[in-house]
C-alpha positions, 0 to 999 in steps of 0.5 A: 253403560261403559261410561258409568264404570269405575275408572279402573275398570274402564281403563282396563277395557281401553288397554285391551282394545289398544292391544287388538289387531286392527283391520282396514275398516275402523269405526268410531265409538266409546269416547273417541276410541277406535274400535277394531272389528276383528275376531280378537275384538269380538273375543274381548267384548264377550269376555268383558260382557261376561265379566260385567254380567258377573258383577266385576267391580275391579280390574282383578276381576276382569280378564287380562288382554293376554288371557283374551289373546291366548286362543289366537296368539301365534306360537312364541317362536314366531313372535320373538322380537326381531332386530335389524341392528342399531338403526332401522335405516340401511344407510345406503342413502341415509337422508332419503331413508330417514325421510321414508322412516319418519313418514311411515311412523307418522302413518302409523303402521300396525306392525313394527318397522325393522328396516327401510332402504332407498337405493338410487344409482343413476336416476331410479330410486327404489325402496324397501320396507321390512316389518315384523309380522304381527300387531306391534303390541299384541303380536296377533297375526292379521292378514288385513293388517299386513295388507293395510300396512303394505298399502300404506307403505306403498302410498307413503313411499310413492308419495315422497318427493324423490319419485321412488319408482319401485317398492318392495314390502315384506313382513317377516317372522323369526326362524332358527335354522339348523346351525342355530342362527336366526334369520328373518323368514318372509311370510308376506311380500309384494313388489310394486312399480310406481306407474302401475300403482298410480293407475290402480289407485287413482279414481274410485277407491278399490279394496286393498286386496284388489289393488294388491292382486294387480300389482304382482304375485303376493306371497302369503306363507301358510306359517302366517296365514294359519295363525292369522285371526282372520284367515277363516274368512280371508281365504275365500277372498284372496288377491288373484295373484296370491301365492299361498303354497307351502315352502318346499323346505318344509316338505323337503323329505317328500321331495327327497323321497321322490328323488330317490325313486328317480335316481335309482332308475338312473344307475351309473350309466354313461349315457350322454349328457349336455353341457354348455361351456361356451356359446357359438362363435358365428354371431356378434352376441355374448350371453349376459347371465345373472345369478342368485336372485331374486333380491329386493332392491337389487333385482328391480335395479338390474331390471331398470338398467336392462330396460333402459339399455334395451337388453335381455338377459338370463336370470339364474334364480334360486328357488327359495328366494323365488318363493319369498319374492314371487312378484320379482320372478314374475317381473323378470318374466314380464320384462322378457328375460330368460329364467334358468335354474340355480337350484332350490337352496344354492348348495353345492352338488359335491356335498349332496346325495343324488336324491338331494341333487334331484330335490334341489333341481326339481324344487326350483323348476316347480316354483318357477313353473308355477309362477310363470308357466315357463319350463327352464332350459338351463341349470347352473350348478352353484360354483359351477360344481357339477358331478357325474350324478348331477349331470345325469339328473339334470339331463333326466329333468331336461336341463342343460348344465351351463357354465361361463367364460367370463366371471366378473367376480362381483360376489367379492364386491370389488369396485364397479370398474373392476367388475366391468373389466373382468366381464369384458377383458378378452371378450369375444363372440359366444362368450358367457358373462357371469354376474350376481345379484346382491350388491349395489356394485354389480348394479353400478357395473352393469351399464359399463359392461353393456357399453364395453360389450357394444364397443367391441361390436357385440351385443348382450343377449340371453343364454339361449341365443348363443346356445346353438347345436354346435355350442351345447356339447354332448358327452359322457358324464366322465368326459364332462367332469374332466372338461370342468377340471381343465377349465379351472373356473372359479365363482 
């Protein structure tokens, strides 16, 4: 029937099909066109059938593809075209990144590629692929499409000759924050290790969601799922590791209200609080602590160095980053490292009300607990900036406020040798080293730090290993604030 239509009408139908969100099971038909079975496809077929039944004889009589999608397109604030600068390659290893980008384009991802990156300090290359959520042409959201793009990206990256060991894939939407700036909000993410991925895909074929469910926690932001055309059917068959909860930032008022009820009961008492200013001096250990993650690319590289060196560390993690990349939190836990609280959004306590401090601490603990089943022991205030209220609230939540003795200063991005020097100059038993995630220089400095620590006859360990009874000080909040002022610590 369609073959007998006038060419103008036939071409309009073809245009509509090209703008429909794909799924992972295409079928062939209609002069070789790939028809994609999605709710949008069904809507298009119905609309075209109605138009034909009514005797449409021109393209003006047929509904446009935009009209067909009107009922399923996400809000326009989630579909504005995003930019990642002039080039999709990050520039860390341009030749490898260009090869990955070209291979991904040849594979034909349904979503628009925003950024690819390949980092390879030493012998362990890792990759990142970031896309904009929604079909590249129609902007329709489809879970099947983002899952297929994730699996395609993993296959492409792990298939390259440079033997990439780890891939982070994430899909983002635009979001405007309070100050009016726009950031890329991750609405889907998955992390994959090469060895596990290869085991999962060899032999008999498995559905995308089965493979994804064995790789790591898979983040599906409800902002994405509720606007996806296939959510009604997909929600009954999600990967076993799907992390589907709403962002706490979207429900912040409720958490602050909970905090107000809790902090009112605390009053202004001078009950003792616990503070860790330095570790025990009676053993050959120093604590290695790493703040601000998890971070795509950087966290996997930190984990690889620690694995090779046989070292366990303490990761002070930020709650909203844990929400965005839950697979990396589970990788940290699976590797046997200690997780600790670095608040939900990394705001300094001195700028917050008591109920907001509570929300920051409780929010981070809730997320990490949900992902790992672990209860965290320590909190590090951003910048080491604690107050009497934050000390009382931390104590109420069962958290020991922990500082450091040796600041690497890596947040300022000095050379790796300078980072290693600051970490180990004057280092002694029980000291606490502070590092940060976020820059390749810190990754390059980490092996040097471990070697220099060991050259002193010491061993890097998690924070809890040096936090004996003699190291954790019990004092009044006023005394703790006074101690902090005398230490003159900087982050």
